[in-house]
N, C-alpha and C positions, 0 to 999 in steps of 0.2 A: 376263364375259370374263376377269376376274382369276382366277376359280375354274377356268376352263378352262385358263388358262396354268399355274396352280399344279399342276393335275393332270397336265398334259403334262410339266412339269419333274419331278414326282414319278415318273412312269412311266419317263422317260428315265434318271433317276438310278438307279432300281431295276434297270433292265435292264443298265446299265453295271456296277453292283456285282455282280449275280448272274452276269453273263456272265464277268466276271473270275474269279469263284469257280469256275465250272464249266469254264473253259478253261485253268486253271492247268496241268493235265497236258500241255497242248500246248506249253508254253513250253520252249525248248531248255535243256538243262543243259550250259553251255559248259565247265564244269570237268571233265566226264566224258570219258573216252576213247571212241573210236568203239565198241569192243567192249563197254564198260560200258553205253554208251547203248543199244546194240542189245538187250542183255540186259534193260534196264529198260523197254523198250517193251512195250506190250500188243499184241494182234493187231489193234487199230484203228490202230496206227502212232503212238500218242501216248506220249512218255516219261512215266514216273511222276514226280511232283514230288519235288524234292530236299528234304532237311531244311531247308536254308537258305531255299529258296523258300517252303516251308510256313510257317516262322517269320515271314518277311517279310509274307506275306499275312495271317496271323493278327494280326500287330501292326498292319497297316494297317486291318484290320477293327475292332480294338479302338479305334483312334484315331478312327473315325467312328461308333462305337456311339451316342453321344448325338445328334449331328446327324442321323444317318439315322433315328433314332427320332422326332425332332421333325418330320422331313420326311414320313415315311411312315406311322407308326402311326396307325390309326383315321382316316385321311384318305379321305373319300369313302365313301358308303354307297348309291350308286345301284344299280339293277337289275343293270347290267353288272358293277360292282365286286363286288357281293355274289355274283354267279354265279361270277366268277373266283376269289373268295376261297373259296367252297365247293368248287370244283373243286380248287384248290390244296391245301386241307386233306384232301380225299379221296385225292388222289394219294399223299400221304405217310403215310397211316394204315394201320397193320397190319391193321385190320379189313376193309380193302378189298384190300390187296395179297395177303394170304395166301389168301383165297378165289379170287382171280383166278389165282394160281399153281397152286392145287390143281385148279381146274376146267380150266385149260389143259393140265395134265399128263394128266388123265383123258381129255380129248378126243384128245390126241395118241396116247396108248397105244391107245385104242379104234380110232383110225384107222390103227394100225399104223406110225406114224412114231416109231419107238423112239429114233432119234438126237435128234429134236427134244424128245422127252420127257426124255431124259437131259440135254439142255441146260437145260431148265426146272429139273430137280433141281439142277444145278450153280448156277444163278442163285439158287435157294432157299437153298442152302448158303451162298453168299456173303452173301445177305441176313441169314440167321440169325447168322452170325459177326459181321457188322457190328453187328447189333442187340444182341448180347450185350455187345460191347465198349462200345457207346454207353451201354447201361444202367449198366454199371459206372462209366463216367466221370461220368455224371450225378450219381450218388450221391457219388462220391469228391470231385468238384470242388465240388458244392453251390453253384453260382452262382444268385443270385436272378434271377427273371424280371423283365423290365422293367416289367410291369404292377403289380408290388408297390410299389416305391418310386421307380422310375426311376433307380436308382443301379447302374451296371454293375460297380462295384467291391465289391459286397457278396457275401460267400460264407459258406456254412454247410456245411462239408464233412461227408460221411458222414451225410447225413440222408435219410429216406424221404419228407419233405414235398415235394409236387409243386411248390410255389412256389420251391423251390431246386434245380430240375432243368432249368436253362436251357442249360447247356453240356455237350455239344454238342446241336444240334437233332436230335431223333429223326426228325422228318419228312424232313429233308434227308438224314440217314444212310440212311433207307429208300429214298427215291426214287433217290438217286445210286448206291446199291448195285445196284439193278435196272437202271438206265441203263447202268452200267459192264458188267454181265454181258451185257446184250442186245447192246451194241456189240461185245464180244469174240466172242460166239457167232455173230453175224450177218455180221460183216465188211462191213457196209453203211454208208457214210457218212451216209445219210439216217436210219438208226436212231440213230446217235450224235447227229445234229442234233435228232432228236425227243426224245432223252433230255436233252439240254442245255435244250431249251425247257421240258420238264416240270419240270426242276430249278429253272429260273429262276422259273417260276410258283409253285412251292412256297416258294422262298426269299422271294419278295415277300409271299406270304400270311402267313408266320410273323412277318415284321416288321410287316406291316400289322395283324395281329391282336394285336400287342403281346405276343406270347408269347416272342420271342427277340430277342437283340441281333444285329447284323450279324456279329460275330465268332463267335457260336453257329452261324449259318447256314453260314459259311465252314468252320468246324471239322467240322460234320456232313457237308458235301459231300465234303470231302477224306477223311474217315474212311470213308464208304461207298464211295467210288471206290477207294481204296487197298486196303482189306480185301477187298472183293468181287472186285477184279481179281486179287489174290493167290490167293484161294481158287479161283476159276474156272480160272486158269492151272494151279494144282496139280492139280485134278481132271481137266483136259484131258490133262495128261501121264500121269496114272494110267490114263485110258481108252485111251491109246495103247500101254500096256505089254501084253505077251502075257497073256491070261486076266485082264486088269484088275489084275494084281499090281504 
């Protein structure tokens, strides 16, 4: 009974943290004017996070890095937990995302759905831009992964060693970039909801596997969402110009 209660608390806490992470773009920016706010919105209707909101959320994530690790990391290894963990890992892995994007593009082109194929290219561009920035940040920041010593304040900037590539989470950058692009291109609320759910699962998995701190997860989510949204919007405007110029 105690184990069941502990797992329930762990699950609820994880969902709350990851939900807050993925729904930050939906928070209103009261300091903005109406015109500025409209310009900041993506086509799903969500305003982009302000710098102040981003800093606050990252600080909140850093404040709970240790307790969230104690609560979630390596807790539970049943069949269901392992299956969810594997699914979460796969969803944020480039080795799975890139083949899916490539296959989807080929299928849409063969089927003659050029517009959908172009949308997939836009999403891939947003993903690639996010991934490049995430890779540069990992090396530059050099934050130690929690599994090494359990100290969130240890850094070794500008290193190629994987143990010091914790910030930001690459998995979260990957999945959130795809989720953002899909929501923008589809205009469907259920697509946004599916993207949030997938991001939540990946976020839980990275903390559960002791690969990332909560603040790493938050940073990766915000990075993927912001960069991918910016790239996709830019490409959509280019597509609307005469002759694509």
